[in-house]
N, CA, C and O atoms as a Tripos MOL2 file, in Angstrom:
@<TRIPOS>MOLECULE
protein
  260   259    65     0     0
PROTEIN
NO_CHARGES

@<TRIPOS>ATOM
      1 N         186.5170   26.5050   78.1540 N.3       1 MET1
      2 CA        185.6470   27.3210   78.9620 C.3       1 MET1
      3 C         186.4930   28.0750   79.9770 C.2       1 MET1
      4 O         187.3540   27.4880   80.6320 O.2       1 MET1
      5 N         186.2480   29.3730   80.1080 N.am      2 ILE2
      6 CA        186.9590   30.1910   81.0860 C.3       2 ILE2
      7 C         186.1770   30.1710   82.3970 C.2       2 ILE2
      8 O         184.9710   30.4150   82.4210 O.2       2 ILE2
      9 N         186.8820   29.8770   83.4800 N.am      3 LEU3
     10 CA        186.2970   29.8170   84.8160 C.3       3 LEU3
     11 C         186.8790   30.9240   85.6760 C.2       3 LEU3
     12 O         187.9370   31.4640   85.3550 O.2       3 LEU3
     13 N         186.2030   31.2680   86.7620 N.am      4 CYS4
     14 CA        186.6940   32.2900   87.6760 C.3       4 CYS4
     15 C         186.5910   31.7720   89.1050 C.2       4 CYS4
     16 O         185.6160   31.1170   89.4730 O.2       4 CYS4
     17 N         187.5910   32.0690   89.8880 N.am      5 ARG5
     18 CA        187.6160   31.6870   91.3030 C.3       5 ARG5
     19 C         187.9910   32.9250   92.1000 C.2       5 ARG5
     20 O         188.8890   33.6670   91.7040 O.2       5 ARG5
     21 N         187.3150   33.1550   93.2170 N.am      6 THR6
     22 CA        187.5610   34.3180   94.0660 C.3       6 THR6
     23 C         187.9300   33.8630   95.4690 C.2       6 THR6
     24 O         187.3010   32.9690   96.0360 O.2       6 THR6
     25 N         188.9710   34.5010   96.0230 N.am      7 TRP7
     26 CA        189.3900   34.2220   97.3870 C.3       7 TRP7
     27 C         189.4960   35.5080   98.1750 C.2       7 TRP7
     28 O         189.5870   36.6030   97.6210 O.2       7 TRP7
     29 N         189.4800   35.3420   99.4870 N.am      8 CYS8
     30 CA        189.6450   36.4640  100.4100 C.3       8 CYS8
     31 C         190.4830   35.9610  101.5830 C.2       8 CYS8
     32 O         190.2270   34.8760  102.1040 O.2       8 CYS8
     33 N         191.4810   36.7410  102.0040 N.am      9 THR9
     34 CA        192.3160   36.3530  103.1330 C.3       9 THR9
     35 C         192.7290   37.5940  103.9120 C.2       9 THR9
     36 O         192.8100   38.6930  103.3620 O.2       9 THR9
     37 N         192.9860   37.4010  105.1890 N.am     10 LYS10
     38 CA        193.4910   38.5040  106.0110 C.3      10 LYS10
     39 C         194.9120   38.8530  105.5750 C.2      10 LYS10
     40 O         195.5960   38.0330  104.9610 O.2      10 LYS10
     41 N         195.3460   40.0470  105.8860 N.am     11 CYS11
     42 CA        196.6660   40.5290  105.4770 C.3      11 CYS11
     43 C         197.6700   40.4700  106.6200 C.2      11 CYS11
     44 O         198.2610   41.4810  106.9990 O.2      11 CYS11
     45 N         197.8530   39.2700  107.1640 N.am     12 THR12
     46 CA        198.9040   39.0460  108.1530 C.3      12 THR12
     47 C         199.9560   38.1490  107.5060 C.2      12 THR12
     48 O         199.6340   37.4050  106.5790 O.2      12 THR12
     49 N         201.2010   38.2000  107.9710 N.am     13 PRO13
     50 CA        202.2200   37.3350  107.3680 C.3      13 PRO13
     51 C         201.8260   35.8550  107.3770 C.2      13 PRO13
     52 O         202.0380   35.1530  106.3890 O.2      13 PRO13
     53 N         201.2580   35.3830  108.4800 N.am     14 GLN14
     54 CA        200.8840   33.9670  108.5780 C.3      14 GLN14
     55 C         199.7480   33.6350  107.6040 C.2      14 GLN14
     56 O         199.7850   32.6000  106.9380 O.2      14 GLN14
     57 N         198.7500   34.5020  107.5220 N.am     15 ALA15
     58 CA        197.6210   34.2490  106.6300 C.3      15 ALA15
     59 C         198.0650   34.2650  105.1720 C.2      15 ALA15
     60 O         197.6200   33.4330  104.3810 O.2      15 ALA15
     61 N         198.9310   35.1930  104.8120 N.am     16 LEU16
     62 CA        199.3990   35.2730  103.4280 C.3      16 LEU16
     63 C         200.2720   34.0770  103.0560 C.2      16 LEU16
     64 O         200.2010   33.5870  101.9290 O.2      16 LEU16
     65 N         201.0910   33.6050  103.9910 N.am     17 GLU17
     66 CA        201.9130   32.4160  103.7240 C.3      17 GLU17
     67 C         201.0150   31.1930  103.5130 C.2      17 GLU17
     68 O         201.2290   30.4170  102.5810 O.2      17 GLU17
     69 N         200.0240   31.0250  104.3670 N.am     18 TYR18
     70 CA        199.0790   29.9150  104.2130 C.3      18 TYR18
     71 C         198.3480   30.0300  102.8780 C.2      18 TYR18
     72 O         198.1690   29.0400  102.1690 O.2      18 TYR18
     73 N         197.9320   31.2400  102.5470 N.am     19 PHE19
     74 CA        197.1950   31.4860  101.3130 C.3      19 PHE19
     75 C         198.0410   31.1530  100.0860 C.2      19 PHE19
     76 O         197.5430   30.5390   99.1430 O.2      19 PHE19
     77 N         199.3110   31.5500  100.0880 N.am     20 ASP20
     78 CA        200.2200   31.2200   98.9840 C.3      20 ASP20
     79 C         200.2910   29.7110   98.7740 C.2      20 ASP20
     80 O         200.1880   29.2320   97.6440 O.2      20 ASP20
     81 N         200.4650   28.9650   99.8590 N.am     21 ASN21
     82 CA        200.5390   27.5080   99.7620 C.3      21 ASN21
     83 C         199.2220   26.9220   99.2630 C.2      21 ASN21
     84 O         199.2170   25.9960   98.4530 O.2      21 ASN21
     85 N         198.1060   27.4630   99.7470 N.am     22 HIS22
     86 CA        196.7900   26.9890   99.3300 C.3      22 HIS22
     87 C         196.5850   27.2140   97.8210 C.2      22 HIS22
     88 O         196.0870   26.3290   97.1250 O.2      22 HIS22
     89 N         196.9610   28.3730   97.3290 N.am     23 LEU23
     90 CA        196.8160   28.6610   95.9000 C.3      23 LEU23
     91 C         197.6730   27.7340   95.0470 C.2      23 LEU23
     92 O         197.2380   27.2710   93.9930 O.2      23 LEU23
     93 N         198.8960   27.4640   95.5080 N.am     24 LYS24
     94 CA        199.7780   26.5510   94.7630 C.3      24 LYS24
     95 C         199.1520   25.1620   94.6950 C.2      24 LYS24
     96 O         199.1170   24.5510   93.6260 O.2      24 LYS24
     97 N         198.6620   24.6620   95.8140 N.am     25 GLU25
     98 CA        198.0300   23.3430   95.8430 C.3      25 GLU25
     99 C         196.7790   23.3150   94.9620 C.2      25 GLU25
    100 O         196.5500   22.3430   94.2430 O.2      25 GLU25
    101 N         195.9720   24.3720   95.0150 N.am     26 TRP26
    102 CA        194.7580   24.4320   94.2100 C.3      26 TRP26
    103 C         195.0930   24.4160   92.7250 C.2      26 TRP26
    104 O         194.4550   23.7080   91.9460 O.2      26 TRP26
    105 N         196.1010   25.2010   92.3340 N.am     27 THR27
    106 CA        196.5060   25.2710   90.9280 C.3      27 THR27
    107 C         196.9440   23.8960   90.4250 C.2      27 THR27
    108 O         196.5820   23.4950   89.3190 O.2      27 THR27
    109 N         197.7160   23.1790   91.2290 N.am     28 GLU28
    110 CA        198.1820   21.8510   90.8380 C.3      28 GLU28
    111 C         197.0210   20.8520   90.8020 C.2      28 GLU28
    112 O         196.9170   20.0600   89.8650 O.2      28 GLU28
    113 N         196.1610   20.8830   91.8000 N.am     29 LYS29
    114 CA        195.0300   19.9490   91.8820 C.3      29 LYS29
    115 C         194.0470   20.1610   90.7300 C.2      29 LYS29
    116 O         193.5930   19.1960   90.1150 O.2      29 LYS29
    117 N         193.7240   21.4030   90.4400 N.am     30 GLU30
    118 CA        192.7620   21.7270   89.3820 C.3      30 GLU30
    119 C         193.3810   21.7060   87.9900 C.2      30 GLU30
    120 O         192.6710   21.7890   86.9880 O.2      30 GLU30
    121 N         194.7080   21.5950   87.9300 N.am     31 LYS31
    122 CA        195.4310   21.7060   86.6630 C.3      31 LYS31
    123 C         194.9940   22.9840   85.9550 C.2      31 LYS31
    124 O         194.6520   22.9820   84.7720 O.2      31 LYS31
    125 N         195.0170   24.0720   86.7160 N.am     32 ALA32
    126 CA        194.5320   25.3550   86.2340 C.3      32 ALA32
    127 C         195.6000   26.0870   85.4260 C.2      32 ALA32
    128 O         196.7380   26.2420   85.8670 O.2      32 ALA32
    129 N         195.2130   26.5260   84.2500 N.am     33 LYS33
    130 CA        196.0570   27.3860   83.4330 C.3      33 LYS33
    131 C         195.5640   28.8090   83.6730 C.2      33 LYS33
    132 O         194.4920   29.1880   83.2010 O.2      33 LYS33
    133 N         196.3480   29.5940   84.4080 N.am     34 ILE34
    134 CA        195.9470   30.9440   84.8010 C.3      34 ILE34
    135 C         195.9620   31.8500   83.5640 C.2      34 ILE34
    136 O         196.9640   31.9350   82.8550 O.2      34 ILE34
    137 N         194.8400   32.5200   83.3220 N.am     35 LEU35
    138 CA        194.7280   33.4350   82.1920 C.3      35 LEU35
    139 C         194.8770   34.8890   82.6120 C.2      35 LEU35
    140 O         195.4900   35.6900   81.9060 O.2      35 LEU35
    141 N         194.3080   35.2270   83.7750 N.am     36 TRP36
    142 CA        194.3210   36.6140   84.2290 C.3      36 TRP36
    143 C         194.0010   36.6540   85.7040 C.2      36 TRP36
    144 O         193.2300   35.8290   86.1960 O.2      36 TRP36
    145 N         194.5860   37.6090   86.4220 N.am     37 THR37
    146 CA        194.2890   37.7690   87.8470 C.3      37 THR37
    147 C         193.9880   39.2280   88.1670 C.2      37 THR37
    148 O         194.3730   40.1370   87.4320 O.2      37 THR37
    149 N         193.3020   39.4240   89.2650 N.am     38 ASN38
    150 CA        192.9930   40.7560   89.7620 C.3      38 ASN38
    151 C         193.0480   40.6910   91.2800 C.2      38 ASN38
    152 O         192.6530   39.6940   91.8850 O.2      38 ASN38
    153 N         193.5350   41.7480   91.8790 N.am     39 GLN39
    154 CA        193.5610   41.7870   93.3420 C.3      39 GLN39
    155 C         193.1240   43.1530   93.8250 C.2      39 GLN39
    156 O         193.3100   44.1620   93.1440 O.2      39 GLN39
    157 N         192.5460   43.1680   95.0010 N.am     40 SER40
    158 CA        192.1710   44.4320   95.6280 C.3      40 SER40
    159 C         192.2330   44.2540   97.1370 C.2      40 SER40
    160 O         192.1830   43.1360   97.6520 O.2      40 SER40
    161 N         192.3420   45.3740   97.8310 N.am     41 PHE41
    162 CA        192.4070   45.3700   99.2820 C.3      41 PHE41
    163 C         191.1830   46.0640   99.8430 C.2      41 PHE41
    164 O         190.6050   46.9450   99.2070 O.2      41 PHE41
    165 N         190.7990   45.6600  101.0330 N.am     42 GLY42
    166 CA        189.6790   46.2910  101.6960 C.3      42 GLY42
    167 C         189.6870   45.9250  103.1650 C.2      42 GLY42
    168 O         190.6690   45.3900  103.6810 O.2      42 GLY42
    169 N         188.6020   46.2140  103.8230 N.am     43 THR43
    170 CA        188.4450   45.8300  105.2190 C.3      43 THR43
    171 C         187.1170   45.1280  105.3930 C.2      43 THR43
    172 O         186.1510   45.3900  104.6770 O.2      43 THR43
    173 N         187.0930   44.2420  106.3470 N.am     44 ILE44
    174 CA        185.8700   43.5370  106.7220 C.3      44 ILE44
    175 C         185.6610   43.7880  108.2060 C.2      44 ILE44
    176 O         186.5900   43.6900  109.0070 O.2      44 ILE44
    177 N         184.4380   44.1100  108.5520 N.am     45 GLU45
    178 CA        184.1070   44.3630  109.9480 C.3      45 GLU45
    179 C         183.4690   43.1130  110.5430 C.2      45 GLU45
    180 O         182.5250   42.5550  109.9850 O.2      45 GLU45
    181 N         184.0010   42.6830  111.6860 N.am     46 SER46
    182 CA        183.4640   41.5020  112.3600 C.3      46 SER46
    183 C         182.1900   41.8740  113.1190 C.2      46 SER46
    184 O         181.8440   43.0490  113.2420 O.2      46 SER46
    185 N         181.5110   40.8660  113.6180 N.am     47 LYS47
    186 CA        180.2990   41.0960  114.4050 C.3      47 LYS47
    187 C         180.6000   41.9150  115.6610 C.2      47 LYS47
    188 O         179.7480   42.6550  116.1530 O.2      47 LYS47
    189 N         181.8240   41.7710  116.1670 N.am     48 ALA48
    190 CA        182.2240   42.5050  117.3770 C.3      48 ALA48
    191 C         182.6560   43.9370  117.0560 C.2      48 ALA48
    192 O         182.9240   44.7210  117.9660 O.2      48 ALA48
    193 N         182.7240   44.2820  115.7670 N.am     49 GLY49
    194 CA        183.0850   45.6330  115.3720 C.3      49 GLY49
    195 C         184.5450   45.8310  115.0100 C.2      49 GLY49
    196 O         184.9330   46.9280  114.6080 O.2      49 GLY49
    197 N         185.3690   44.7900  115.1430 N.am     50 ALA50
    198 CA        186.7830   44.9030  114.7710 C.3      50 ALA50
    199 C         186.8970   44.9340  113.2440 C.2      50 ALA50
    200 O         186.1350   44.2720  112.5400 O.2      50 ALA50
    201 N         187.8470   45.7030  112.7550 N.am     51 ARG51
    202 CA        188.0630   45.8010  111.3150 C.3      51 ARG51
    203 C         189.3810   45.1270  110.9580 C.2      51 ARG51
    204 O         190.4180   45.4170  111.5540 O.2      51 ARG51
    205 N         189.3320   44.2350  109.9920 N.am     52 ASP52
    206 CA        190.5260   43.5240  109.5330 C.3      52 ASP52
    207 C         190.8270   43.8900  108.0870 C.2      52 ASP52
    208 O         189.9170   43.9750  107.2620 O.2      52 ASP52
    209 N         192.1070   44.1070  107.7790 N.am     53 ALA53
    210 CA        192.5380   44.3150  106.4000 C.3      53 ALA53
    211 C         192.4880   42.9710  105.6850 C.2      53 ALA53
    212 O         192.9390   41.9580  106.2200 O.2      53 ALA53
    213 N         191.9410   42.9670  104.4800 N.am     54 VAL54
    214 CA        191.8240   41.7290  103.7180 C.3      54 VAL54
    215 C         192.2740   41.9350  102.2770 C.2      54 VAL54
    216 O         192.2390   43.0440  101.7440 O.2      54 VAL54
    217 N         192.6920   40.8410  101.6680 N.am     55 LEU55
    218 CA        193.0970   40.8110  100.2770 C.3      55 LEU55
    219 C         192.0740   39.9710   99.5180 C.2      55 LEU55
    220 O         191.7590   38.8510   99.9210 O.2      55 LEU55
    221 N         191.5630   40.5100   98.4300 N.am     56 PHE56
    222 CA        190.6470   39.7760   97.5550 C.3      56 PHE56
    223 C         191.3940   39.4530   96.2740 C.2      56 PHE56
    224 O         192.0540   40.3220   95.7040 O.2      56 PHE56
    225 N         191.2980   38.2160   95.8190 N.am     57 ILE57
    226 CA        191.9510   37.8110   94.5740 C.3      57 ILE57
    227 C         190.9420   37.0750   93.7020 C.2      57 ILE57
    228 O         190.2340   36.1750   94.1550 O.2      57 ILE57
    229 N         190.9000   37.4900   92.4280 N.am     58 ASN58
    230 CA        190.1030   36.7920   91.4160 C.3      58 ASN58
    231 C         191.0790   36.1730   90.4380 C.2      58 ASN58
    232 O         192.0380   36.8180   90.0160 O.2      58 ASN58
    233 N         190.8360   34.9250   90.0800 N.am     59 ILE59
    234 CA        191.6680   34.2480   89.0880 C.3      59 ILE59
    235 C         190.7620   33.6860   88.0050 C.2      59 ILE59
    236 O         189.8510   32.9050   88.2790 O.2      59 ILE59
    237 N         191.0250   34.0940   86.7760 N.am     60 TRP60
    238 CA        190.3410   33.5310   85.6220 C.3      60 TRP60
    239 C         191.2760   32.4790   85.0400 C.2      60 TRP60
    240 O         192.4630   32.7330   84.8380 O.2      60 TRP60
    241 N         190.7270   31.2910   84.7710 N.am     61 TYR61
    242 CA        191.5840   30.1880   84.3720 C.3      61 TYR61
    243 C         190.8320   29.2060   83.4760 C.2      61 TYR61
    244 O         189.6080   29.2600   83.3510 O.2      61 TYR61
    245 N         191.5860   28.3250   82.8670 N.am     62 GLU62
    246 CA        191.0450   27.1920   82.1190 C.3      62 GLU62
    247 C         191.6550   25.9390   82.7250 C.2      62 GLU62
    248 O         192.7890   25.9580   83.2050 O.2      62 GLU62
    249 N         190.8920   24.8470   82.7000 N.am     63 LYS63
    250 CA        191.4440   23.5730   83.1480 C.3      63 LYS63
    251 C         192.2170   22.9510   82.0020 C.2      63 LYS63
    252 O         191.7210   22.8430   80.8810 O.2      63 LYS63
    253 N         193.4500   22.5410   82.3050 N.am     64 GLU64
    254 CA        194.2690   21.8710   81.2880 C.3      64 GLU64
    255 C         193.7900   20.4410   81.1210 C.2      64 GLU64
    256 O         193.2750   19.8290   82.0570 O.2      64 GLU64
    257 N         193.9610   19.9340   79.9540 N.am     65 ALA65
    258 CA        193.5090   18.5580   79.6650 C.3      65 ALA65
    259 C         194.3800   17.5240   80.3420 C.2      65 ALA65
    260 O         194.1370   16.3260   80.2020 O.2      65 ALA65
@<TRIPOS>BOND
     1     1     2 1
     2     2     3 1
     3     3     4 2
     4     3     5 am
     5     5     6 1
     6     6     7 1
     7     7     8 2
     8     7     9 am
     9     9    10 1
    10    10    11 1
    11    11    12 2
    12    11    13 am
    13    13    14 1
    14    14    15 1
    15    15    16 2
    16    15    17 am
    17    17    18 1
    18    18    19 1
    19    19    20 2
    20    19    21 am
    21    21    22 1
    22    22    23 1
    23    23    24 2
    24    23    25 am
    25    25    26 1
    26    26    27 1
    27    27    28 2
    28    27    29 am
    29    29    30 1
    30    30    31 1
    31    31    32 2
    32    31    33 am
    33    33    34 1
    34    34    35 1
    35    35    36 2
    36    35    37 am
    37    37    38 1
    38    38    39 1
    39    39    40 2
    40    39    41 am
    41    41    42 1
    42    42    43 1
    43    43    44 2
    44    43    45 am
    45    45    46 1
    46    46    47 1
    47    47    48 2
    48    47    49 am
    49    49    50 1
    50    50    51 1
    51    51    52 2
    52    51    53 am
    53    53    54 1
    54    54    55 1
    55    55    56 2
    56    55    57 am
    57    57    58 1
    58    58    59 1
    59    59    60 2
    60    59    61 am
    61    61    62 1
    62    62    63 1
    63    63    64 2
    64    63    65 am
    65    65    66 1
    66    66    67 1
    67    67    68 2
    68    67    69 am
    69    69    70 1
    70    70    71 1
    71    71    72 2
    72    71    73 am
    73    73    74 1
    74    74    75 1
    75    75    76 2
    76    75    77 am
    77    77    78 1
    78    78    79 1
    79    79    80 2
    80    79    81 am
    81    81    82 1
    82    82    83 1
    83    83    84 2
    84    83    85 am
    85    85    86 1
    86    86    87 1
    87    87    88 2
    88    87    89 am
    89    89    90 1
    90    90    91 1
    91    91    92 2
    92    91    93 am
    93    93    94 1
    94    94    95 1
    95    95    96 2
    96    95    97 am
    97    97    98 1
    98    98    99 1
    99    99   100 2
   100    99   101 am
   101   101   102 1
   102   102   103 1
   103   103   104 2
   104   103   105 am
   105   105   106 1
   106   106   107 1
   107   107   108 2
   108   107   109 am
   109   109   110 1
   110   110   111 1
   111   111   112 2
   112   111   113 am
   113   113   114 1
   114   114   115 1
   115   115   116 2
   116   115   117 am
   117   117   118 1
   118   118   119 1
   119   119   120 2
   120   119   121 am
   121   121   122 1
   122   122   123 1
   123   123   124 2
   124   123   125 am
   125   125   126 1
   126   126   127 1
   127   127   128 2
   128   127   129 am
   129   129   130 1
   130   130   131 1
   131   131   132 2
   132   131   133 am
   133   133   134 1
   134   134   135 1
   135   135   136 2
   136   135   137 am
   137   137   138 1
   138   138   139 1
   139   139   140 2
   140   139   141 am
   141   141   142 1
   142   142   143 1
   143   143   144 2
   144   143   145 am
   145   145   146 1
   146   146   147 1
   147   147   148 2
   148   147   149 am
   149   149   150 1
   150   150   151 1
   151   151   152 2
   152   151   153 am
   153   153   154 1
   154   154   155 1
   155   155   156 2
   156   155   157 am
   157   157   158 1
   158   158   159 1
   159   159   160 2
   160   159   161 am
   161   161   162 1
   162   162   163 1
   163   163   164 2
   164   163   165 am
   165   165   166 1
   166   166   167 1
   167   167   168 2
   168   167   169 am
   169   169   170 1
   170   170   171 1
   171   171   172 2
   172   171   173 am
   173   173   174 1
   174   174   175 1
   175   175   176 2
   176   175   177 am
   177   177   178 1
   178   178   179 1
   179   179   180 2
   180   179   181 am
   181   181   182 1
   182   182   183 1
   183   183   184 2
   184   183   185 am
   185   185   186 1
   186   186   187 1
   187   187   188 2
   188   187   189 am
   189   189   190 1
   190   190   191 1
   191   191   192 2
   192   191   193 am
   193   193   194 1
   194   194   195 1
   195   195   196 2
   196   195   197 am
   197   197   198 1
   198   198   199 1
   199   199   200 2
   200   199   201 am
   201   201   202 1
   202   202   203 1
   203   203   204 2
   204   203   205 am
   205   205   206 1
   206   206   207 1
   207   207   208 2
   208   207   209 am
   209   209   210 1
   210   210   211 1
   211   211   212 2
   212   211   213 am
   213   213   214 1
   214   214   215 1
   215   215   216 2
   216   215   217 am
   217   217   218 1
   218   218   219 1
   219   219   220 2
   220   219   221 am
   221   221   222 1
   222   222   223 1
   223   223   224 2
   224   223   225 am
   225   225   226 1
   226   226   227 1
   227   227   228 2
   228   227   229 am
   229   229   230 1
   230   230   231 1
   231   231   232 2
   232   231   233 am
   233   233   234 1
   234   234   235 1
   235   235   236 2
   236   235   237 am
   237   237   238 1
   238   238   239 1
   239   239   240 2
   240   239   241 am
   241   241   242 1
   242   242   243 1
   243   243   244 2
   244   243   245 am
   245   245   246 1
   246   246   247 1
   247   247   248 2
   248   247   249 am
   249   249   250 1
   250   250   251 1
   251   251   252 2
   252   251   253 am
   253   253   254 1
   254   254   255 1
   255   255   256 2
   256   255   257 am
   257   257   258 1
   258   258   259 1
   259   259   260 2
@<TRIPOS>SUBSTRUCTURE
     1 MET1         2 RESIDUE 1 A MET
     2 ILE2         6 RESIDUE 1 A ILE
     3 LEU3        10 RESIDUE 1 A LEU
     4 CYS4        14 RESIDUE 1 A CYS
     5 ARG5        18 RESIDUE 1 A ARG
     6 THR6        22 RESIDUE 1 A THR
     7 TRP7        26 RESIDUE 1 A TRP
     8 CYS8        30 RESIDUE 1 A CYS
     9 THR9        34 RESIDUE 1 A THR
    10 LYS10       38 RESIDUE 1 A LYS
    11 CYS11       42 RESIDUE 1 A CYS
    12 THR12       46 RESIDUE 1 A THR
    13 PRO13       50 RESIDUE 1 A PRO
    14 GLN14       54 RESIDUE 1 A GLN
    15 ALA15       58 RESIDUE 1 A ALA
    16 LEU16       62 RESIDUE 1 A LEU
    17 GLU17       66 RESIDUE 1 A GLU
    18 TYR18       70 RESIDUE 1 A TYR
    19 PHE19       74 RESIDUE 1 A PHE
    20 ASP20       78 RESIDUE 1 A ASP
    21 ASN21       82 RESIDUE 1 A ASN
    22 HIS22       86 RESIDUE 1 A HIS
    23 LEU23       90 RESIDUE 1 A LEU
    24 LYS24       94 RESIDUE 1 A LYS
    25 GLU25       98 RESIDUE 1 A GLU
    26 TRP26      102 RESIDUE 1 A TRP
    27 THR27      106 RESIDUE 1 A THR
    28 GLU28      110 RESIDUE 1 A GLU
    29 LYS29      114 RESIDUE 1 A LYS
    30 GLU30      118 RESIDUE 1 A GLU
    31 LYS31      122 RESIDUE 1 A LYS
    32 ALA32      126 RESIDUE 1 A ALA
    33 LYS33      130 RESIDUE 1 A LYS
    34 ILE34      134 RESIDUE 1 A ILE
    35 LEU35      138 RESIDUE 1 A LEU
    36 TRP36      142 RESIDUE 1 A TRP
    37 THR37      146 RESIDUE 1 A THR
    38 ASN38      150 RESIDUE 1 A ASN
    39 GLN39      154 RESIDUE 1 A GLN
    40 SER40      158 RESIDUE 1 A SER
    41 PHE41      162 RESIDUE 1 A PHE
    42 GLY42      166 RESIDUE 1 A GLY
    43 THR43      170 RESIDUE 1 A THR
    44 ILE44      174 RESIDUE 1 A ILE
    45 GLU45      178 RESIDUE 1 A GLU
    46 SER46      182 RESIDUE 1 A SER
    47 LYS47      186 RESIDUE 1 A LYS
    48 ALA48      190 RESIDUE 1 A ALA
    49 GLY49      194 RESIDUE 1 A GLY
    50 ALA50      198 RESIDUE 1 A ALA
    51 ARG51      202 RESIDUE 1 A ARG
    52 ASP52      206 RESIDUE 1 A ASP
    53 ALA53      210 RESIDUE 1 A ALA
    54 VAL54      214 RESIDUE 1 A VAL
    55 LEU55      218 RESIDUE 1 A LEU
    56 PHE56      222 RESIDUE 1 A PHE
    57 ILE57      226 RESIDUE 1 A ILE
    58 ASN58      230 RESIDUE 1 A ASN
    59 ILE59      234 RESIDUE 1 A ILE
    60 TRP60      238 RESIDUE 1 A TRP
    61 TYR61      242 RESIDUE 1 A TYR
    62 GLU62      246 RESIDUE 1 A GLU
    63 LYS63      250 RESIDUE 1 A LYS
    64 GLU64      254 RESIDUE 1 A GLU
    65 ALA65      258 RESIDUE 1 A ALA
């Protein structure tokens, strides 16, 4: 069965470093075999009106036995 997971993170060096580590841990924990990925950039507006650059990532994967 093919599964999909979507993430979103801010585009700061600290956020991206944390995100990289999180993805590595998730891949190992889920025993995910990555089939395909997609990424896009955008902005999200906070309630206070500030706009942050964000990275969206979709990963299609299968769980390894």
